[in-house]
N, C-alpha and C positions, 0 to 999 in steps of 0.2 A: 225464690219460691220454696216454701216448706212443705214437704210431703211426708206424711206419716206412714209407717209400715206395720204389717200385722205382728211383727216381732218386737215392737216397742221402740223402734228407732225413728228418728226424723232425719231425712236427707234434705240438705239445703242445696238447691239447684240454682245455678247462675246462668242467665241467658247470654252473658258475655263469654262464657266458657262452653258454648254450644249445649246448654242445659245439662251439662255433666254435674254430678254431685261435687261440691267444693267443701262440704263438711258432712259428717255423720255423727249424730248425737244419740247416745243411749239414754232414752228419756223414761221409759216405763218397762215393767216386767212383762207386759203383753201388748196387745194392739194399741196404737195411737188413735184416739177418737177424734181429736181436733188439735190443730196447731195454728198459730198466728205469729207473724213478725210485726213488731212495732219499732221502727228505726233499728236500734242495735240490740233489741230484746227478742227472745223467742219464748212463747208460752205454750205449754202442751197439756192436754188432758188425755188420760189413757185408761187402760183397763188392767185389771189384775185377775188372776185365776184364784178362786176360792175353792179349797179342797173340801171334799165331802158334800153331802146334801145335793149332789148333782141331779139333774133332770134326766129321766129315762135311763137310769143306770150309769150315766156318765160320771166319771170320778171327780170332775171339777167343773166349776161354772164360771163363766166370764162375766165380771161386773165392773162398772166404772170405778176407777181409782179415786179415793177421796182426796188425793194430793194432786194439785196442779203444780207443775214444775216451770221455773223460769231460768233462762240461760242468757249469757252474754255472748252474742254471735259476731263480735267485731273481728275475730281472727278465724283462721281455718280450724282451730281447735276450740270450739265453743266451751265455755266453762259454766258450771252450775252457779246460779246466784242464790236462789232461795226456793222454798217449797211453801205453797199456800194450802192450808187445810180447808177444804170446802165439803162439809159433811153431807150435803145433799148430792154430792158426786157429780162433777161437771161432765157434760157430754158435748158441750160446745163452748167456745170462748172467742173473744174478739177484743183487740186493743182499741181504746178510744182513739178516734182519728186526730184529735187536737190536744188532748191532755196526756202528756208523756207518762208512761208507766201505769196508766189506769186501764184495768181489765174488766170486761163484762163477762160474767160466768153464767151459764144456764144449765139446769139439771133436767133430767127426764120427767120429774114430777112437777115441773113448772116454776121452780124456785130460780130467781135470778138475783145476782148481786154484782155490785161494783166494788172492785178491790184496787187499792193503790199501793 
């Protein structure tokens, strides 16, 4: 089970280990918005803090990250594989259930895309 945290990490929990974290992945600079595992891959969509132009006097604003990150999770030390640039900024993602490595991305403004 992949669980995103408000500080940009993804914890991989294993039911065989009593749902304890078996890996901790530093994925984004701020909150993780979505995460999905597809076999030995982890994909994450996150948020970044944009400085200045804040709402209501706030110094920064949280916006979706334009980069989706992919990790190899076959070991207890997941390693980064690649970064996918998705300019509409993904807020949700899901691996295709039958086509290995194919990822469906969705943005807040309704743009969807399949990436392999």
